[in-house]
MIRO-218966 format. One record per residue (C-alpha): x, y, z. Coordinates in steps of 0.25 Angstrom, whole numbers, plus 5000, padded with zeros to 4 digits. Example, Ala and Ser with C-alpha at 12.3 -4.5 7.8 and 13.67 -1.06 7.14 Angstrom:
<recs>
504949825031
505549965029
</recs>
This chain:
<recs>
509150904973
507750884978
506650974971
505251004973
504651114964
503251154965
502651224953
501351254948
500851354957
500151484952
498951584954
497551524953
496151574956
495351504967
494751374961
495851354952
496851244950
498351234949
499351104949
500651114956
501851034952
503050984961
504250934953
505150854961
506650814958
507950764967
507150654973
506450534971
505050594969
504150464970
504750424983
504150554989
502750604993
502650744990
501750854996
501250984994
501151095004
500851235002
501151375010
500251485010
500751625014
500851635029
500551495031
501151375034
501551265024
500451165023
500251025016
499451015003
499550874998
500450754997
500650634988
501250514990
502550454983
501750374973
500550474972
499550364978
499350444991
498950594992
498550695003
497950825004
497850935015
496350955017
496351095011
496651044997
496050904998
495150884985
495751004978
497150964976
497750844971
499250804972
499850704962
501350674958
501950614946
503150534950
503650514936
503850674935
504250684949
503050794951
502050814960
500750894958
499650974965
498350994959
497551114965
496151134962
495051224967
496351304973
495851414984
496651534989
496951465002
497751364991
498851494990
500151434994
501551404990
501451244988
502651154989
502951014988
503750934996
504250784996
504250675007
505050545004
503950435006
504150334996
503050214997
502350295008
500950335006
500650425018
500750565016
501050675025
500650835027
501850845035
502850945029
503950895037
503850755031
504250815017
505750815014
505750905001
505051024997
505051114985
504751264982
503351304982
502451354971
501451464974
499951444972
499051554974
497451554973
496651674971
495351694976
</recs>
């Protein structure tokens, strides 16, 4: 069974930091590019960041560039999102998603290109 489980969310003050994790199982993790997406109350789900199967390529939404860092540990089948300088507008449920892309370094923000989705983790940033 394919599983992607996000964790690490919580309540933090503006300017603070959180590190999200995404644990994967049931598929060959290092054949997949992984993306982070988020959905704020009353808004559509949006792209946050993505990382290639090897970790050599990353891609960020403009709204988080310079503040968030995506990384992965293929030996642990785990993806990370380090979030610094958090803002109230970062408040959302964060999801990780996988896209089969072995050998491909080009990344996409298109949600329809991701095959597997996990349950989200809530991030709340207070002002």
